[in-house]
Legacy VTK file of the C-alpha trace (Angstrom):
# vtk DataFile Version 3.0
C-alpha trace
ASCII
DATASET POLYDATA
POINTS 83 float
-1.863 -25.163 -1.868
0.326 -28.168 -2.609
1.974 -28.381 -6.020
2.716 -31.409 -8.179
5.885 -32.289 -6.305
4.415 -31.980 -2.822
5.827 -28.497 -2.332
3.716 -25.550 -1.422
2.720 -23.542 -4.464
4.178 -20.170 -3.498
2.571 -18.312 -6.384
-0.834 -18.581 -4.727
0.384 -17.860 -1.210
2.069 -14.587 -2.144
0.027 -11.409 -2.113
1.009 -8.941 -4.824
1.933 -5.995 -2.663
2.179 -2.499 -4.098
4.175 -0.397 -4.456
6.555 -2.263 -6.705
8.752 -0.496 -9.224
7.341 -2.277 -12.269
3.832 -1.476 -11.135
4.669 2.224 -10.872
6.245 2.250 -14.336
3.199 0.489 -15.744
0.843 2.969 -14.109
2.967 5.878 -15.352
2.534 4.655 -18.917
-1.148 3.937 -18.308
-1.758 7.459 -16.963
0.095 9.004 -19.890
-1.796 7.033 -22.530
-5.168 7.590 -20.891
-4.579 11.328 -20.592
-3.476 11.628 -24.201
-6.269 9.527 -25.703
-9.017 10.936 -23.506
-8.161 14.621 -23.549
-5.842 15.375 -26.498
-7.351 18.163 -28.562
-9.690 19.135 -25.751
-7.182 20.819 -23.453
-3.882 22.615 -23.903
-0.539 20.967 -23.065
-0.317 22.537 -19.604
-3.720 21.168 -18.610
-2.871 17.736 -20.051
0.294 17.671 -17.980
-1.694 18.626 -14.890
-4.247 15.843 -15.502
-1.470 13.331 -16.081
0.448 14.333 -12.936
-2.693 14.393 -10.800
-3.840 10.943 -11.882
-0.387 9.488 -11.257
-0.102 11.081 -7.794
-3.548 9.746 -6.869
-2.457 6.271 -7.972
0.728 6.398 -5.869
-1.194 7.671 -2.851
-3.824 4.924 -3.039
-1.218 2.197 -3.610
0.614 3.322 -0.473
-2.627 3.270 1.505
-3.763 -0.155 0.354
-0.468 -1.905 1.161
-1.185 -2.185 4.921
-4.685 -3.458 4.118
-3.228 -6.235 1.947
-0.834 -7.275 4.710
-3.678 -7.282 7.247
-5.891 -9.373 4.960
-3.082 -11.861 4.428
-2.412 -12.078 8.166
-6.116 -12.686 8.864
-6.297 -15.341 6.138
-3.195 -17.136 7.410
-4.476 -16.950 10.977
-7.762 -18.589 10.022
-5.994 -21.227 7.930
-3.751 -22.175 10.859
-6.663 -22.871 13.199
LINES 1 84
83 0 1 2 3 4 5 6 7 8 9 10 11 12 13 14 15 16 17 18 19 20 21 22 23 24 25 26 27 28 29 30 31 32 33 34 35 36 37 38 39 40 41 42 43 44 45 46 47 48 49 50 51 52 53 54 55 56 57 58 59 60 61 62 63 64 65 66 67 68 69 70 71 72 73 74 75 76 77 78 79 80 81 82
């Protein structure tokens, strides 16, 4: 996409690729808050910690798996745009 000054608008051409450090910190906080609000008073502290750790590990695992898919999608999109 071309911006106001004739330069390519890089914000739209960049794919937000995980994992990024800020994204992990954000998800860490998100997992903590969700676990506390959803399960506080229902489970003991050990179980809450286990739920929190499990949800965060699942997030990290899926973000590592989807990174190659994002690169592939971008490559396909750029290949089609070039033809």
